[in-house]
C-alpha positions in Angstrom: 176.3 88.3 39.7 174.9 87.0 43.0 171.7 84.6 44.3 170.7 84.9 47.9 168.7 82.2 48.4 169.3 82.0 52.5 166.4 80.4 54.9 164.4 78.8 52.3 164.3 75.0 53.7 166.4 73.8 50.4 167.2 70.2 50.3 169.5 70.5 47.5 172.0 72.4 45.7 169.8 74.9 43.2 169.3 73.8 39.5 170.3 76.0 36.5 172.2 78.6 38.2 174.0 81.4 35.1 177.4 81.2 33.8 178.0 84.7 34.8 176.9 83.9 38.9 179.7 85.1 41.2 178.3 85.2 44.7 176.1 82.2 46.3 174.9 82.1 49.6 172.4 79.3 50.5 172.9 80.5 54.8 170.2 78.2 56.8 169.1 75.7 54.8 168.7 72.0 55.0 171.4 70.9 52.1 173.0 68.0 52.7 175.6 67.3 49.6 177.2 69.3 47.0 177.0 67.1 43.7 180.3 66.3 42.1 180.9 68.3 39.4 177.9 70.8 40.1 180.7 74.1 39.8 181.3 73.5 36.2 178.6 75.5 35.8 180.1 78.4 37.7 183.4 79.0 36.5 182.9 82.4 37.8 182.3 81.8 41.4 184.1 84.1 44.1 182.3 83.2 46.9 180.2 80.2 48.1 178.5 80.5 51.5 176.5 77.8 53.0 176.9 78.3 57.0 174.2 76.1 58.6 173.1 73.6 56.4 173.5 70.0 56.9 176.4 69.2 54.8 178.2 65.6 56.1 181.2 65.6 53.5 182.5 67.2 50.3 183.2 65.3 47.2 186.9 65.6 45.9 185.5 66.9 42.5 183.0 69.5 44.1 186.3 72.3 44.1 188.6 70.4 42.5 188.1 72.0 39.0 191.6 74.4 37.3 188.6 77.4 36.4 186.9 77.2 40.4 190.6 77.3 41.8 191.2 80.1 39.5 188.3 82.3 40.5 187.0 81.1 44.0 188.4 83.8 46.7 185.5 82.6 49.8 184.2 79.2 51.1 182.0 79.3 54.0 180.9 75.7 54.9 181.2 76.6 59.2 178.4 75.2 61.2 177.8 72.1 58.8 177.4 68.3 60.1 181.0 67.6 58.8 182.4 64.6 61.3 185.3 64.5 59.3 186.8 66.9 56.5 189.9 67.1 54.8 190.5 70.1 52.8 193.8 68.3 51.4 190.9 65.7 49.6 189.3 68.4 48.3 191.5 70.3 46.5 194.6 68.6 45.8 198.4 69.9 45.9 197.8 71.8 42.4 195.2 73.8 44.1 197.5 75.0 47.0 198.9 76.8 43.8 196.3 77.9 42.1 194.5 79.4 45.5 197.4 81.8 46.1 195.6 84.1 47.9 193.1 81.6 49.7 193.1 81.1 53.8 191.9 77.6 55.1 190.1 77.9 58.6 189.2 74.6 60.3 188.9 72.8 63.0 190.6 68.8 63.6 187.4 67.9 66.1 183.5 68.2 66.0 183.4 69.5 69.3 183.6 73.0 70.8 186.4 72.9 72.5 188.7 75.8 71.7 192.9 75.4 71.7 195.5 75.6 68.9 194.1 73.5 66.4 191.0 75.3 66.2 192.5 77.3 63.3 194.9 75.7 60.6 196.2 78.2 58.4 197.5 76.8 55.2 198.4 79.9 53.5 198.5 82.5 56.1 200.9 84.9 54.0 198.0 86.2 51.8 194.3 86.7 53.9 192.4 88.1 50.8 190.5 85.4 50.9 188.6 82.7 53.0 187.5 79.2 53.8 185.9 79.0 56.9 184.9 75.5 58.3 185.2 76.9 62.0 181.9 75.9 64.0 
């Protein structure tokens, strides 16, 4: 099951999603935060797309959930208002073992300069799944 709520001027995450949801697309909205524990309600989530929102930070507990770590394959958070995003704070060391197919893409700075630091590969040998944080 999937939900597409792109381009709806949403200011918060949708409420009462079905537990069976596997894909959530929320591109081009005005969502500024993801509530702590929000994904406890979506244990079967495979893909979350949230580019072009107003996210400034992500709570430690937003993605750091054992069941979610087993299922999540794609996480797109690019083109948001992050000033500083430390993926290791979002996902503790345990997550790196639980996300065996996950690749993290991210940049270290807010500007659009391209250099060798623009892409950080945490799990480069298994590119089946992605987290996209690149602006």
